[in-house]
C-alpha positions in Angstrom: 13.9 -5.9 -5.0 14.1 -2.5 -5.4 12.0 0.0 -4.7 11.2 1.1 -8.7 10.5 -2.9 -9.3 8.1 -3.0 -6.2 6.1 0.4 -7.3 5.5 -1.7 -10.6 3.4 -3.8 -9.2 -0.9 -3.0 -8.1 -1.8 -4.2 -4.6 -4.7 -6.5 -4.4 -6.4 -7.0 -1.4 -7.2 -10.8 -0.8 -10.2 -10.1 1.3 -12.3 -8.4 -1.1 -10.4 -8.1 -4.2 -10.3 -4.5 -4.4 -7.6 -2.7 -6.0 -5.6 -0.5 -3.6 -3.1 0.8 -5.9 0.3 0.9 -6.7 3.1 1.8 -3.8 4.1 5.3 -3.5 6.5 5.2 -0.6 7.9 2.6 2.4 8.4 2.9 5.5 11.8 1.7 7.1 12.4 0.4 11.0 15.6 2.2 12.4 17.4 -1.3 11.6 16.8 -0.3 7.6 13.9 -2.9 7.0 11.1 -2.6 5.5 8.0 -2.1 8.0 5.2 -1.0 5.9 4.1 0.0 2.5 2.3 3.1 1.6 -0.3 2.3 -1.6 -2.3 6.2 -2.4 -5.5 6.5 0.0 -9.1 7.9 -0.9 -9.9 11.5 -1.8 -12.2 13.2 0.6 -13.9 16.5 0.2 -11.4 18.4 2.1 -8.2 16.9 0.6 -9.5 17.6 -3.1 -9.8 21.3 -1.9 -6.3 21.7 -1.5 -5.2 19.2 -3.7 -4.0 16.6 -1.3 -4.0 12.9 -1.0 -4.2 10.3 2.2 -1.7 7.3 1.9 -2.9 3.7 3.5 -0.2 2.9 5.0 0.2 -1.2 4.9 2.1 -3.2 7.6 4.5 -5.6 6.1 2.9 -8.4 8.4 0.3 -8.1 6.1 1.5 -8.6 3.2 1.2 -12.0 2.0 3.0 -12.8 -1.5 4.9 -10.5 -3.6 4.2 -11.8 -7.2 5.2 -10.6 -10.6 2.5 -8.2 -11.2 0.6 -8.1 -8.0 1.5 -7.6 -4.4 -1.3 -9.6 -2.3 -2.1 -8.3 0.9 -4.9 -9.2 3.7 -6.3 -6.4 5.0 -9.9 -6.6 7.0 -13.0 -4.0 7.0 -11.5 -3.1 10.5 -7.7 -1.9 8.7 -10.2 0.5 6.7 
């Protein structure tokens, strides 16, 4: 699967059903393996003024399933 296919999938947290958005970036290890995906974060007041948006980095070991349309992740409340 290439990144263009991955970024078309909606990321959903199975712990609370929250839609986290679509992947905007991928983090690789030194060995060129995927270490994490990045989804858009929430706007903060400070970043909204600057036009910046923080991303949520989801470690690959938190991904439970990559389906046809969605990526299911398991992130408990302590993750946020």
